[in-house]
N, C-alpha and C positions, 0 to 999 in steps of 0.2 A: 224748333216746337213749343220750346217750354214759353217761349217769350208770348206764340200762338193763344196758347193753352191760358196764359193768364189776361191775354183781351179777352177771349170768349169769357172768361172767368169774371171779369171784370165789366160785361154786358149786363150779366147774370144780375137783377138785384137781391134774388136768394141768396146767391153764391156773398155777397157781401157778409151778410149774419153769418152765415159757416167762417167767411175766413176769419171772422173777430172770434165766434168762439173757439174755432183751430188752435188759437195761439195759445203757449200754456203761459202761466202764471210769471212767470219771467219776459213775457212780452215778441220773444225774436223767431222762436220755435214753432211750426206748427205742428199736429198729431203725423200728418205723414212722413214728417222730417225726424221725426223722433221713430217714428215705427221704422222707417230705413236702417237709422243711424243703430238702434238697438238687432236689427237684420245681419245688419252687417258684421256686428261685434259677435252674435251667435253662430255666422258662418266662422269667423277666424277660433273662436272656440269649441265651434262643433269639431275641425281639423285635430285640434291638441285631445278633445275629448276620445275622439276613435281610433286616434295612436297606437292606446295600448292594445286594441284586438284586431290590429291591420285591417281596417273594413273603411270605407268612402261612403259620403255622404248618399248619394244613389242605391249602395247597397243594402244600408241603414233606411233607407224609405222601402225598397223592396221587403225587406224583413218584418217592416211594421207592418205595411199593407200585409203580408200573408198570416202574418198572425192576427191581425184586427177581420179580416176577411176569410179567412181561411185557405183550405187548397183551390187552386184555380188555375185556367188553360194560361200557358204565357203569355199569351196574347189579350185575355183580361187581364193581366200583371201589368202589361204594356202599357193597355187604357187606363189603367188607374196612377201608371206612373207620369200619365202623358209623354212617353217617350217612344220611340217609333219599337216596330218589335224586336231589330237585331240588336239594337240595347239593352233592353230585356232579356234577349239571349246572352250577351255579354256578362250581363251583370245575375244571371241566374247561373250563366258558367263558374263565374269567382266567387257566388256565395256557396255552389254546390261545390267545388275542388276543397273548402275548407272544411263542407260537414255541416253546414248551417243551413242548407234547403236539399231536398230531395226529389228526383224528377220521378214522375211514373207515367206510365200508359195512360190514356185518357180510355175508358172502356167504353165509352157511348163514340169516339171518333178515333179510327185507327190513326189519324194524320196529326192528330195533337197529343200533346202531352201537357200531363197537369205538374205544377209545382208546388211545393206542402214546405215550410219549415221543421226542421227538424229539432229534437230536444236541446241540441246544441245551440242552435239555433233560437231557441224562447230563452235560454240561459245566456246566453250574450245579450242578446238583445235587454237580459232584466238588468243586468250587469252597468249598461249602457246607458239606459233609464234613471241607474240611482245614479249615476255619477254626474251625467249631463243634468238631471236636476239638479244638486249642488252645487256643481259649479257654475250654471247658466242661475238660477231660480232662488238659489240659498240663500241670500243678503235680502230677500223680500219675508217680512213677514206671513205666515200662514193664511191670514185674512188677503193680504193683497196677491198672494199664487192665488187664494182661489176665485178673487174677483178676476182677475186677467185671465186666468183658463176661461171661465165665463167669459168671456170678451172676445176672447181670441176664438174659441168654438161660435160664437155668436157673428163675426166678421166672415171664419170659413166658412159655414154654411149660407151666408147671406145670399139670397137669389139677384142675378141680375134683372136688368132691364125687361127682358125674355121670359121671364118666372125658372129659369137654372141654376140652381143652387151652385155652391162653390164660387161667387163673386171675387173674392180675394187672391186666390187659388188663380186663376184666369189672369188677374192684375199683377201677379210676383210673378208667372211663369210667361206673362207676354202674349 
């Protein structure tokens, strides 16, 4: 598959310029290779960072979505997380058992359940953010962190060819 992609790129004259500009100053690593290398390191660091709170990356993502977006139905949470509804239920079960989220009946639909982060959940998330930021990005200057945050948000929100947002997310999640 990589060979086919490389061959297709080799036939695209515009891609030739992209290839050259993609290479870093050392000349060997492309931006994509550097990105995936850092992503791998972040996953490894994430496990260490989350260990004291006995929380896994899926639970952290759910807590972040609930904090950012507010109370929502389980079905909406599963859509935001790009996971099956049953998986969202398992994530919420684990968070609820630790008092980090709470469920309540949806007043508009008796069949639906709402989920929201609790005060304890917000506190855990804030503590994790502080630890995560220091461990992962603490070696960067404040200016570099600001530039990186701006670039990552721009990539995250970049629309695909069909005008839908979140191109980077779809690349990462397959």
